[in-house]
N, C-alpha and C positions, 0 to 999 in steps of 0.2 A: 123331690117326690118320685121322679122316675127311677132313681137308684133304689128306693125302698120298694117300689113296685117290682123291679127286677129281682131284688133279693127275696121278695115274697114268692115270686115264681120259682126262684132257685130252691128255696127251702121246701116249697110244695112238691117240687120234683124229687129232691134228694130224700125227703122223708116218706116217700111212698114205701110200702112194705118191701117191695122187691129191691129197691135201691138201698134201703137201710140194711137189708140183709147182705148185699154185696159189698157195701161199705164196711160192715163189720168183718166180713170174710177177708177183705183187703187189708185192713189194719192188723188183724190177727196174724195173717200170713206174713205181712211186712215185719211185724215184731218178731215172729218166729225166725224169719230169715236174718234179721238183724242180730238176734241172739246167737244163732249158729255161725261162728266165725268162718269166713272164707267163701260164702256163697254170694251174698250181695244182692242189692235190689235190682241192679241191671240184669244180672244173669237170671234172677227169678222171674222178672217181668218178661224177659225173652222166652223163658220156658213156658210161661202161662199164656202167651199170646194165642196159641191154638184154641184154648178153652174159651176165650172171649168171643170167638166166632159164633158161638151158639147163643150169645147174649145180645140184648139191645145195645146200641151205641152208648147210651147214657150209663147203663149198668156196668158195661165193660170198662169204660174210662174211669168211672168212680172207683171201681175195684182196683184198677191199676194205679190210680193216684193214691189210694189208701195203702197199697203195698209200698209205694215210694216213701211217703212220710212216716209210715209205720216202722220202716227199717231204720229211720233216723232215731226213733225211740229205742228200738231193740238193741241197736249197736252200742248204746251207752251201758246196757246191763253187763255185757261181757267185758267191756272196757273197765268197768268198776270192779267186778267180781274176780276176773281172772287175768286182768291186764292184757287182754287180747281184743282189740276193737272189732266188733262185728261189721262195722262200716268204716270206710276211710275217714269220713268226717268225724268219727268218734275217737280218732287216734289221740287228739289232744286231751279229751276227757280222761283217758287212761292215766295221764301223767299225775294228776292230783286225785282223781276218783279212786284209783287203786290204793293210793296211800291213805285216803280216808277210810277205806275198807279195812286196811291192815290195822288201823287204830280203833276198829270197832264201830265205825260210823258209816258202814255200807248203806244202811237204811236211809240215813240223812242224805248221802250222796245220790242215791237213786231217786229220792223224793225231790231233791233239788233239780236233777236232770229232768224229771217229769213235769214239775211245775214251770221251770224255765221254758221247756219245749212247748207246753200248752199256752203260756202267755205269748210267746213268740209266734206260735201258729195262729192264735186268734188275731193278733195285730196284723200280721202279714196277710192273712186272709182278707181282712178289711181293706188293706192296701191294694190287693188284687182287685177287689170289687170297686174301689174308687178310681184306680188308674187305668183299668182295662178298657172301660167305655171310651174315654177320650183318646187313648192310643188307637183303639179300633177305628174311631172317626178319622184320625189322621191317616191311618193305613188305607182307608178306602179311597184316599186321594192319590195313592201310589199307582203308577203305571208299570208296565213291564220293565222299563229301564230301572226304575227305583227299586223294584223287587229284586232284580238281578244284583244291583249294587248292595242292597241290604243283606242278601245271602252271602255275598263275597265278604262283607264285614263279619258276619257270623262265623264263617268258615275260618277266616284269619284269626279271629278271637279264640276259636277252639284250638288252633295251633299254638297261639301265644300262651294259653293257660294249660296246655297239656303237660303231663309229667315228662321228665326226661329231656332228651335232645330235641331241639327245635327242628333240626334237619329231619330226624326220624318222624316227628309229628307231621311235618309237611309231606313227607313221603307217604305216610299213612292216609293223609287227606287225599292225595292224588290217587292212591290205589282205590280208595272208596269211590271217588268220582268216576274212575274207569270202570269199576264193577257196576256202577249205576247206568253206564252206557249200554251194557249188554241187553239184548232183546230186539224189539222192533222199533224202527225210527218213528218218532212221535207224530210226524207229518205224512211221510210216504208209506209207512208200514213195512218197509223193507227190513229184512233181518240183518242184524249186525253183531259181530263179536259173539255169535252163538256157538261157534266151533262145530257147526253142523248138528248140534243136539236140539231136537225138537222141543224138549222141555224148557229150553232157554228162550223160546220165542217170545214169551211174555215178560222176559227179564228174569234175573236171579230171584229165587224165592226169598223174600225178606225175612220170613220166619226162620228158614234154614240158616241164613247168614247170621242172624241175631243169636239164635240158640247155639250155633256152632262156635262163633267167635267169642261169645261171652259165657254161655252156659257150659258147654263141653270143655272148652279150654280152661275155664276156672276150676272145674272138677279135676282135670288132669294136674293142674298146678297144685291144688290142695293135696292130692294124693302123693305127689312128690315131696311136699313139705309137711306131711302129716306128723304131728307131734302130740304127745300127751297133754291133756288139759287138766290141771288140778284146780278145782273150784275152791275158793278161799274158805267158804263156810256153807253149811247146809241150810241154815235158817237165818233169814234177815229180820232183824228187830229194830225198833226205834226209828220208825219212818218219819215222825214229826220233827221238823227242824225247830230249834229254839228261837226265841225272839232275836237273839244276837245273830243267829244264822240268817234269819229273814232280813235283818238290817244289812248284813254284809253281801247278801246275794241280790238285793233290789237293784242297785245301779248297774252291776254287771249284766243282769238280765235285760235291762232297758238298753244299755249300750250294745249288747250282743244282738238284740232284736233289730236295732237300727243298722248295724254293720251287715248282718245277714240279709236284711231286706234289700239293701243296695247291691251287694255283691252277688246275690242269688240270680239276678237278672243277666249277669255276664255269661256268655257262652264259655263252656269249658268245664270248670269245676267250682262254681260259685259257692256251694255249701261247704266244700272242703276248705277253700281259701278263707271263707268267712269265719270258720272255727279257729283257724290259725291266727287270723288277724285279730279276732276278739281276745284270744289268749295273750297275744303280744301287747295289746292295748291295756288289758287289765293288769298285766305285770308291770308295765311302765307307770300306770296311774296309782298302783297300790302303795300304801304307806309302809307295808311290810313285804317287799318283793322277795325277801329270803324265804318266805313261807311257800312260795310257788315251787312245786315239785316235791313238797312234803305234806300235802293234804290241805291246800288252800281251797275253801269252798268257792271262791271267786273263779278258780280255774276250772270248775265244773259248770257253774251257772252261766258264765259268759259264752263259752264255746257251744254248749248244748242249745242255748237260745239262738245263737248265730246260725248253727247248721240247720235247725228246724225252720227258721225264718227264710234262709236261703233256699231250702227245698220248696217252700210254698211260693215265693216270688218268682221262682224259675218258670212258673206257669204263665207269667205275664207275657213274655215274648211268644210262648206257644199259642195262647188263646187269642192274642191280638194280631200277631204278624205271621203265625205259622212257622216260626223259627225256633228250633230246639236249643235250649240253653245247656243241655248236657245229654249224655247217651240215653238216660231214662226218658227224657222228653222226645228224643228221636224215635224211641220205641213207641211212645204215645202217638206221635205223628204217623208212624207206620200203622198203628192200630186204627187211626182215623181214616187213613187212605184205604185200608182193607175194607172198612165199613162203608166206603163210598162217600166219605166226607172230605171235602177239599179244605185243608188247614188254611187259616187266614182270617181276615176281618169279617168275611161274609158269614162265618159260623154264628157270630153274635146276632146277625140279622135274620138269617135263614133258619137257624135252630136255637132260639133263645133259651129254651128249656134245657138243652144240652150245655150251653155256655154257662148259664147261671146255676144249673144243677151241680156242675163240677165245683164251682166256687163255693156254693153252700155246703157241699159234702166235705170240703176241707175242714170247716169248723166242726161239723158233726163228727168227723173222723178223729179230730184232735180231742174232742170231749170223750169219745169212746176210749181213746188210748189212755188218757189220764185216769179214767174210772176203772179200766180193766187191768192196766199194766201192773200197778202196785200190788193188788191182791194176787196176781198170777206170778209174782216173782218166784215163789217156791217151785212152780211148774217149770219155769225157765231154767232154774238152777239144776233141776233133775235132767232136763234135756241136754244141758252142757256136758253131761257125763257120757252121752252116747258117742261111741267112736265114729270117726268119719268114714272108715271103711265099711261100716254098716249102712250109713246113709247114702253113699254114692250110687250103689246099684239101684236103689229105689228111685233116686233122682233121675238116673239115666233112663230107666224104664218109663218113668213118667214123661220125660222129654220125648222119647221115641214114639210113644202112643199118641201124644198130643200133636206132634208134627205130622205123623201119618194120617191122623183123623181129619186134617184140613182138606186134603185132596185125595186121600186114599191112594197115594202114589209112592211106591217104594223108592223111586229116584230121589225123593225129598230126604229120605233117611241117609242115602249116600252123600247127599249135599251137606247134611248136618255133620257127618263124619269128616268129610273133606274140610269144611270150614272150621271144625273143631281142631283138626290138625294144624291148619293155618294159624288159628288163634293161639294155639300152644307154642308154635314156632315164634310168633310175634312176642309172646311173653318171654321166651328164652332170649330173644334178641333185645329185650327191654324196650320194645316199641309199644307206645300207648295206643290201644285199639279204639279209643273214643273218637278221634278224628276220622278214622276209617268209617265208623258207623254214621257219623254226621255227614260225611261226604257221600256215602251211599244213599242216604235218605234225601239229602238236598240236591244231589246231582241231577236227577231228572227234572226237578223244579227249576234249578239253575239253568239247565239247557232250554227248557220250555220258555222261560222269560227272556233269555238271551235271543233266541230265534224269533220270538214274537216281537221284541223290540226292534230287531233288525228288519223284519218284514214291514212293520209300521213306519220305519224311517227309510224304507226303500234301499236297504243295504248300507246306510250311512252310519258307521260306528261312532261318529261324533255325537250321536244322540245321548250317549252315556255321560259325556262331559259337558254338553251344552244345557242339559236340564239341571237346575241348581241342586236339587235334593240328591239326585244320582251322583253328580260330581262331588258333592260334599261327602257322601258315603264312601266313594272310591278313594278320595283323599284320606279319609279317616283310616281305611284299610291299609293304605300305603304307609301312613305314619306309624301305625301299630307294628307293621312288619319291620320298618326301619328301626324303631325303638327297641324291639326285642332282639334285634341282631347287633345292637351296640354292645361293645365288649363289657362295659360296666354293668349294664342292665342284664346281660346274658349271664354273667358270673353270679350276680345277686339272685337271679331267678333260679339257677341251678342249686344255689345254697339253700333257698327256701324249700324247693322240692326234695332236696336231700334230707332236710330236717323232717319232712312229712314221712318219708319212707322209714 
């Protein structure tokens, strides 16, 4: 009964006129961003963070969440129509979705993606509602040592699941942790690593770092690689799948939902890995594997369900433990901190309307997406014809105004430009920026719990290995690092991520 009471509170919160409006804005923006290749949900949320400062915490987080899973929907549209995934997690959809479109079945492919995503989103939302409260209760038993060890596991996982070289990912993580140290000492208040710049006294501006590393760097990368986009068709017809289509997509949707729900919790890129894992499973289980790559509907249904389920369940560690499962969740934590909310299990107790409102808004947002997306396909097709060189000045102006409006400080604009350049250099060096952002967000929390645990133990570092849960988590982190550095695992991992690219 308590679960139903909580869900009632969540729906009452999410269905207020204000929150419904921002949920709608979020999913529409997310779909738009997913449709326009090359921008991405992470860059968009980073750019929109300044706007959320004027909103209530519930409205801002509901809108940001809507952008995230809306982008999963929108990414499939470009993947199917122009063989160019709007989101990384839609890369697999392009393999068979584009072939279906070439055969005149674009409408069926888009409908399959929408229905699979809606089913997966519904199931995974209920999984979040079911598993979040018990995990929150467990997390409340954690002390400083356990939280430190848990964050170590999360950071190690982000390195293990990052694209490209493990060494580079580890370097990015360390750089993020170092950037998080700049500012004032959390206990003494003494300035450190500020380079004598007064604006760094409160630490590096989270919004400037996020907008620069993800937003500006992504725009520069896209300008460098700008190429013409030819839309396959101007009008999409025949949206309703046949009975045979429904029969073939049913089990892939169920399996994709299960795979995505599990992998989405993992730090790093759960939704992306879930899509590739689902495609691999469907190809192995299919009676006609030769159809894959030539327009198999299973190759659209499974991955689309998996990436949407993964996007939803990535909220579980965020809401229960305050640990981000991916860069978008790190930005969500940043938004919570800016709003004065301490991420972690206390959110469910101290602000239940926020906690359950976000969960309820996921289902409402998914319903909005499935109702709105198919009728708006014609609009998305027309938007695909807009050249990127027309879009980028508007996006840059929007970013600059948003960042400046936070503190009305010109120095923040210089920071955005600097971190944009840094982000672009990282892209050219093939360094994954996600571990950097996770390290930057979790660094201060990691330091705070480390020092608190040491104070409570009177300087005895053994407290991290004598407490069973903390010791188990540190052992898990060590095992993950050892495994990913094993030659056989390392070569297989590089092969998987090479396929993604």
